[in-house]
RODO-2510 file (C-alpha; in nm, 4 decimals, decimal comma):
residues 298
     n   res          X          Y          Z
     1     m     0,0180     0,0368     0,0055
     2     v     0,1252     0,3779    -0,0906
     3     g     0,0043     0,6697     0,0269
     4     g     0,0023     0,9917    -0,1399
     5     a    -0,2415     1,3008    -0,2233
     6     e    -0,4145     1,0909    -0,5456
     7     k    -0,1521     0,8398    -0,5412
     8     w    -0,2118     0,5694    -0,3170
     9     v    -0,2522     0,2414    -0,4364
    10     m    -0,4428    -0,0497    -0,1764
    11     m    -0,3822    -0,3777    -0,2988
    12     v    -0,5103    -0,7128    -0,1715
    13     t    -0,3870    -1,0625    -0,2481
    14     a    -0,5483    -1,4007    -0,2030
    15     q    -0,5278    -1,7553    -0,3074
    16     t    -0,7884    -2,0171    -0,3535
    17     p    -0,7531    -2,3887    -0,4544
    18     t    -0,8674    -2,5354    -0,7568
    19     n    -1,1771    -2,8485    -0,7504
    20     i    -1,2429    -3,1602    -0,9294
    21     a    -1,5615    -3,2746    -0,9292
    22     v    -1,6603    -3,6396    -0,7976
    23     i    -1,9626    -3,6083    -0,9447
    24     k    -1,9505    -3,4150    -1,1952
    25     y    -2,1491    -3,0233    -1,3200
    26     w    -2,2010    -3,0459    -1,6583
    27     g    -2,5290    -2,8268    -1,8119
    28     k    -2,7217    -2,5186    -1,7460
    29     r    -3,0609    -2,5352    -1,7123
    30     d    -3,0439    -2,1062    -1,6611
    31     e    -2,7205    -1,9898    -1,8045
    32     s    -2,7970    -1,6184    -1,6750
    33     l    -2,7472    -1,7345    -1,3341
    34     i    -2,5380    -2,0623    -1,4084
    35     l    -2,7951    -2,3119    -1,2861
    36     p    -2,7221    -2,6730    -1,3175
    37     v    -2,9267    -2,9500    -1,4494
    38     n    -2,8242    -3,1568    -1,1706
    39     d    -2,6395    -3,1441    -0,7689
    40     s    -2,2633    -3,2458    -0,7873
    41     i    -1,9850    -3,3023    -0,5443
    42     s    -1,6474    -3,1704    -0,5576
    43     v    -1,3390    -3,2281    -0,3277
    44     t    -1,0859    -2,9251    -0,2451
    45     l    -0,7463    -2,9443    -0,4143
    46     d    -0,4344    -2,8673    -0,1523
    47     p    -0,3402    -2,4979    -0,2449
    48     d     0,0264    -2,5725    -0,1692
    49     h    -0,0163    -2,7457    -0,5359
    50     l    -0,3119    -2,6390    -0,7263
    51     c    -0,4429    -2,2898    -0,6528
    52     t    -0,4446    -1,9000    -0,8224
    53     t    -0,3437    -1,6746    -0,6280
    54     t    -0,4953    -1,3273    -0,7537
    55     t    -0,4005    -0,9582    -0,6606
    56     v    -0,6258    -0,6735    -0,6766
    57     a    -0,5487    -0,3117    -0,6800
    58     v    -0,7580     0,0318    -0,6746
    59     s    -0,6266     0,3563    -0,7124
    60     p    -0,7611     0,6953    -0,7788
    61     s    -0,4668     0,7263    -1,1089
    62     f    -0,5559     0,3910    -1,2260
    63     e    -0,8111     0,5180    -1,5678
    64     r    -0,9997     0,2071    -1,6265
    65     d    -1,0234    -0,1643    -1,4695
    66     r    -0,7756    -0,4035    -1,6240
    67     m    -0,6431    -0,7466    -1,5694
    68     w    -0,3262    -0,9574    -1,6645
    69     l    -0,3262    -1,3307    -1,6588
    70     n    -0,0214    -1,5488    -1,5993
    71     g     0,1186    -1,1842    -1,6782
    72     k    -0,0462    -1,1446    -2,0144
    73     e    -0,3378    -0,9071    -1,9986
    74     i    -0,6715    -1,0048    -2,1256
    75     s    -1,0122    -0,7930    -2,1874
    76     l    -1,2890    -0,7846    -1,9019
    77     s    -1,5636    -0,6851    -2,1810
    78     g    -1,6972    -1,0018    -2,1153
    79     g    -2,0423    -1,0922    -1,9591
    80     r    -1,9266    -1,3270    -1,6532
    81     y    -1,6108    -1,0603    -1,5804
    82     q    -1,8402    -0,7951    -1,5868
    83     n    -2,1455    -0,9584    -1,3783
    84     c    -1,8584    -1,0153    -1,1085
    85     l    -1,7583    -0,7273    -1,0877
    86     r    -2,0716    -0,5684    -1,1050
    87     e    -2,2510    -0,7754    -0,7710
    88     i    -1,8913    -0,7102    -0,5928
    89     r    -1,9138    -0,3175    -0,6446
    90     s    -2,2749    -0,3168    -0,5444
    91     r    -2,1828    -0,4306    -0,2331
    92     a    -1,8697    -0,2351    -0,1211
    93     s    -1,8781    -0,0567     0,1888
    94     d    -1,6804     0,1968     0,3508
    95     v    -1,2880     0,1669     0,3608
    96     e    -1,0440     0,3317     0,5920
    97     d    -0,6524     0,2691     0,6045
    98     e    -0,6236     0,5135     0,9046
    99     e    -0,2482     0,4544     0,8944
   100     n    -0,2229     0,5819     0,5581
   101     g    -0,4497     0,8219     0,5365
   102     i    -0,7070     0,6201     0,3314
   103     k    -1,0303     0,6405     0,2629
   104     i    -1,3336     0,5311     0,0253
   105     p    -1,6906     0,5733     0,1092
   106     k    -1,8979     0,3753    -0,0072
   107     k    -2,0228     0,6016    -0,3330
   108     d    -1,6976     0,6162    -0,4526
   109     w    -1,6660     0,2231    -0,5893
   110     d    -1,8489     0,3077    -0,8650
   111     k    -1,5859     0,5835    -0,9866
   112     l    -1,2761     0,4556    -0,9076
   113     h    -1,0941     0,1526    -1,1233
   114     l    -0,8667    -0,1785    -1,0602
   115     h    -0,5850    -0,3294    -1,1652
   116     i    -0,6175    -0,6955    -1,1627
   117     a    -0,3420    -1,0045    -1,1614
   118     s    -0,3988    -1,3399    -1,1707
   119     y    -0,1533    -1,6042    -1,1431
   120     n    -0,2398    -2,0658    -1,1972
   121     n     0,0426    -2,2942    -1,0805
   122     f    -0,0764    -2,4911    -1,2965
   123     p    -0,1940    -2,4902    -1,6622
   124     t    -0,4781    -2,2765    -1,7758
   125     a    -0,7445    -2,4678    -1,9625
   126     a    -0,6622    -2,8240    -1,8860
   127     g    -0,9530    -2,9686    -1,7539
   128     l    -0,8272    -2,8831    -1,3916
   129     a    -1,0756    -2,5944    -1,3553
   130     s    -0,8463    -2,2884    -1,3602
   131     s    -1,1387    -2,0983    -1,4406
   132     a    -1,3299    -2,1808    -1,1186
   133     a    -0,9915    -2,1243    -0,9118
   134     g    -1,0061    -1,8317    -1,0812
   135     f    -1,3262    -1,6759    -1,0462
   136     a    -1,3382    -1,7958    -0,6922
   137     c    -1,0027    -1,6039    -0,6220
   138     l    -1,1204    -1,2730    -0,7717
   139     v    -1,4716    -1,2329    -0,6184
   140     f    -1,2617    -1,3195    -0,2542
   141     s    -1,0102    -1,0483    -0,3263
   142     l    -1,2464    -0,7782    -0,4455
   143     a    -1,4567    -0,8577    -0,1398
   144     k    -1,1896    -0,7849     0,0992
   145     l    -1,0686    -0,4794    -0,1083
   146     m    -1,4017    -0,3291    -0,1031
   147     n    -1,5019    -0,4605     0,2332
   148     v    -1,8096    -0,6607     0,1495
   149     k    -1,9836    -0,7848     0,4336
   150     e    -2,1513    -1,1034     0,2863
   151     d    -2,0759    -1,4512     0,4372
   152     q    -1,8836    -1,7299     0,1834
   153     s    -2,2169    -1,8534     0,0443
   154     k    -2,3444    -1,5385    -0,1060
   155     l    -1,9683    -1,4455    -0,2038
   156     s    -2,0435    -1,8614    -0,3842
   157     a    -2,3216    -1,7258    -0,5540
   158     i    -2,1464    -1,4613    -0,7115
   159     a    -1,8780    -1,6611    -0,8293
   160     r    -2,0922    -1,9102    -0,9971
   161     q    -2,1800    -1,6145    -1,2027
   162     g    -1,8245    -1,6007    -1,3568
   163     s    -1,7590    -1,9822    -1,3404
   164     g    -2,0132    -2,2476    -1,2296
   165     s    -1,7592    -2,4773    -1,0429
   166     a    -1,6099    -2,1814    -0,8400
   167     c    -1,8594    -2,1796    -0,6231
   168     r    -1,6935    -2,4947    -0,5110
   169     s    -1,3761    -2,3326    -0,4676
   170     l    -1,4529    -2,0924    -0,2042
   171     f    -1,4793    -2,3822     0,0353
   172     g    -1,2510    -2,6504     0,1608
   173     g    -1,3361    -3,0186     0,1908
   174     f    -1,5865    -3,2316     0,0730
   175     v    -1,8755    -2,9627    -0,1215
   176     k    -2,2439    -3,0088    -0,2511
   177     w    -2,3532    -2,7703    -0,4868
   178     i    -2,7427    -2,8132    -0,4618
   179     m    -2,8906    -2,7533    -0,8279
   180     g    -3,1245    -2,4702    -0,6689
   181     r    -3,4495    -2,3659    -0,8007
   182     v    -3,5676    -2,0874    -0,9965
   183     s    -3,8203    -1,8930    -1,2292
   184     s    -3,8100    -1,9792    -1,6346
   185     r    -3,8478    -1,6723    -1,6578
   186     q    -3,5044    -1,5724    -1,6269
   187     k    -3,3376    -1,3733    -1,9006
   188     e    -3,0566    -1,6062    -2,0927
   189     t    -2,7414    -1,4915    -2,1463
   190     s    -2,4642    -1,6827    -2,3105
   191     s    -2,2455    -1,9831    -2,2096
   192     t    -2,0254    -2,2680    -2,2491
   193     t    -2,1383    -2,4087    -2,6076
   194     g    -2,0281    -2,7523    -2,5220
   195     m    -2,2695    -2,7426    -2,2214
   196     r    -2,5283    -2,5463    -2,3829
   197     e    -2,5390    -2,8059    -2,7016
   198     t    -2,5232    -3,1403    -2,4738
   199     v    -2,8535    -2,9290    -2,3202
   200     e    -3,0077    -2,9135    -2,6265
   201     t    -2,9265    -3,2459    -2,8122
   202     s    -2,8366    -3,5080    -2,5177
   203     l    -3,1178    -3,7512    -2,4237
   204     l    -2,8814    -3,9433    -2,1621
   205     l    -2,8203    -3,6017    -2,0275
   206     k    -3,1875    -3,6045    -1,9274
   207     h    -3,1331    -3,9559    -1,7820
   208     r    -2,9149    -3,8641    -1,6462
   209     a    -2,9946    -3,5383    -1,4450
   210     k    -3,3600    -3,7529    -1,3617
   211     e    -3,2829    -4,0848    -1,2999
   212     i    -2,8862    -4,1015    -1,2044
   213     v    -2,7455    -3,8444    -1,0397
   214     p    -2,9601    -3,7518    -0,7156
   215     k    -2,8795    -4,1801    -0,6383
   216     r    -2,5268    -4,1381    -0,7430
   217     i    -2,5163    -3,8006    -0,4697
   218     l    -2,7232    -4,0297    -0,1917
   219     q    -2,3870    -4,2818    -0,2343
   220     m    -2,1149    -4,0587    -0,2507
   221     e    -2,2257    -3,8658     0,0457
   222     e    -2,2266    -4,1973     0,1898
   223     a    -1,9312    -4,3288     0,0798
   224     i    -1,7355    -3,9537     0,2615
   225     k    -1,8995    -4,0015     0,5377
   226     n    -1,7933    -4,3388     0,6338
   227     r    -1,4616    -4,2854     0,4356
   228     d    -1,5142    -4,5669     0,2423
   229     f    -1,2082    -4,4869    -0,0445
   230     t    -1,3067    -4,7950    -0,2423
   231     s    -1,7150    -4,7073    -0,3470
   232     f    -1,5695    -4,3031    -0,3573
   233     a    -1,3272    -4,4224    -0,6320
   234     q    -1,5817    -4,6319    -0,8115
   235     l    -1,8633    -4,3822    -0,8198
   236     a    -1,6138    -4,1059    -0,9381
   237     c    -1,4405    -4,3493    -1,2264
   238     a    -1,8735    -4,4616    -1,3144
   239     d    -1,9744    -4,0417    -1,2738
   240     s    -1,6584    -3,9546    -1,4859
   241     n    -1,7441    -4,2487    -1,7682
   242     q    -2,0993    -4,1231    -1,7704
   243     f    -1,9316    -3,7552    -1,8211
   244     h    -1,7775    -3,8612    -2,1621
   245     a    -2,0849    -4,0767    -2,2719
   246     v    -2,3036    -3,7501    -2,2536
   247     c    -2,0009    -3,5696    -2,4153
   248     l    -2,0255    -3,8405    -2,6806
   249     d    -2,4285    -3,8569    -2,7452
   250     t    -2,4276    -3,4601    -2,7860
   251     s    -2,4758    -3,3552    -3,1287
   252     p    -2,1934    -3,2711    -3,2519
   253     p    -2,0262    -3,4898    -3,0492
   254     i    -1,7727    -3,3720    -2,8311
   255     f    -1,4358    -3,5374    -2,7286
   256     y    -1,2455    -3,4426    -2,4245
   257     m    -1,0143    -3,7729    -2,3836
   258     n    -0,7383    -3,8064    -2,5821
   259     d    -0,4970    -4,1144    -2,6617
   260     t    -0,2611    -4,0129    -2,3597
   261     s    -0,5965    -3,9865    -2,1516
   262     h    -0,7237    -4,3602    -2,2412
   263     r    -0,3866    -4,5151    -2,1583
   264     v    -0,3778    -4,3082    -1,8178
   265     i    -0,7222    -4,4967    -1,7326
   266     s    -0,5959    -4,8054    -1,8858
   267     i    -0,2513    -4,8407    -1,6580
   268     a    -0,4946    -4,6629    -1,3345
   269     e    -0,6935    -4,9793    -1,3852
   270     k    -0,4257    -5,2436    -1,3867
   271     w    -0,2415    -5,0873    -1,1426
   272     n    -0,5670    -5,0745    -0,8590
   273     r    -0,6602    -5,4489    -0,9688
   274     s    -0,3639    -5,6109    -0,9210
   275     e    -0,3693    -5,4185    -0,5703
   276     g    -0,7277    -5,5334    -0,5240
   277     g    -0,8306    -5,1763    -0,4555
   278     r    -1,2213    -5,2473    -0,6280
   279     r    -1,1745    -5,6332    -0,5182
   280     s    -1,1011    -5,5485    -0,1602
   281     h    -1,1799    -5,3336     0,0989
   282     k    -0,8247    -5,3335     0,2580
   283     p    -0,7066    -4,9541     0,3548
   284     l    -0,5507    -4,8236    -0,0121
   285     s    -0,1658    -4,7298    -0,0246
   286     t    -0,1244    -4,3722    -0,1047
   287     s     0,0397    -4,4378    -0,4439
   288     q    -0,2994    -4,6060    -0,5316
   289     h    -0,5204    -4,2628    -0,3535
   290     r    -0,3244    -4,0505    -0,6495
   291     i    -0,3731    -4,3406    -0,9218
   292     w    -0,7738    -4,2848    -0,8321
   293     l    -0,7368    -3,9032    -0,8338
   294     c    -0,5986    -3,9216    -1,2345
   295     l    -0,9401    -4,0599    -1,3239
   296     y    -1,1659    -3,7519    -1,2022
   297     e    -1,0893    -3,5324    -1,4293
   298     c    -0,9423    -3,7231    -1,7696
***
């Protein structure tokens, strides 16, 4: 933080982990609010290994909102970024830093511009939920900067408007995203093309959302409560397989797995069969845990 008449800069830095869904979210029934067609469950990963770090700064010397991702400037004109910025600014409170003589009245947040620098310590857009961690970290850091007095649940609803899975990255451990309810009169905005095409064309998705996921959610919750890793792994892998089946049932079909993905799955299955992972209820080794995790986002 730097003081001085009209030259000050106030900054906040936050870090948010990514998450991997073990019962997956795919397809929206409301695209403006980003409400899913089914519940989902995820596990929050260790931030020391997979996370987003975001620094947000405000200063009267900034002429416009700007953002850098992994050192490269990106546009903030997209609806998802604007939704998050608008929602956080509307909830801002007075901010005062007596030590540096800085006071920001609530009404001034709409006039001040922001600079945002975000960094992922893992490959962006590589199937590791970078947008989830990114939007969660953006919303959390902005809320701290602007002294927003909302709890994590309210902030997660804002982060969800940037990326659906972001609502889960604001919490640790296992997180359940409940699909919720909404009026059919809500205005539709743009969304991920693949999800939209799946919702419009896949009969398997409709069957999955109505018949499969509700039962699987209950089974997964039971496995987590009982620390039953064998059941947990079987459910997670089965759900991952069905996710890819839904993608293939989309018109045109969506292909997320490549040859390397198929080889990893084959190796993992053979490894766990050789160690009794699926045939026995004995505790799995650390190596087996890591092998099972390879399957979740393939």
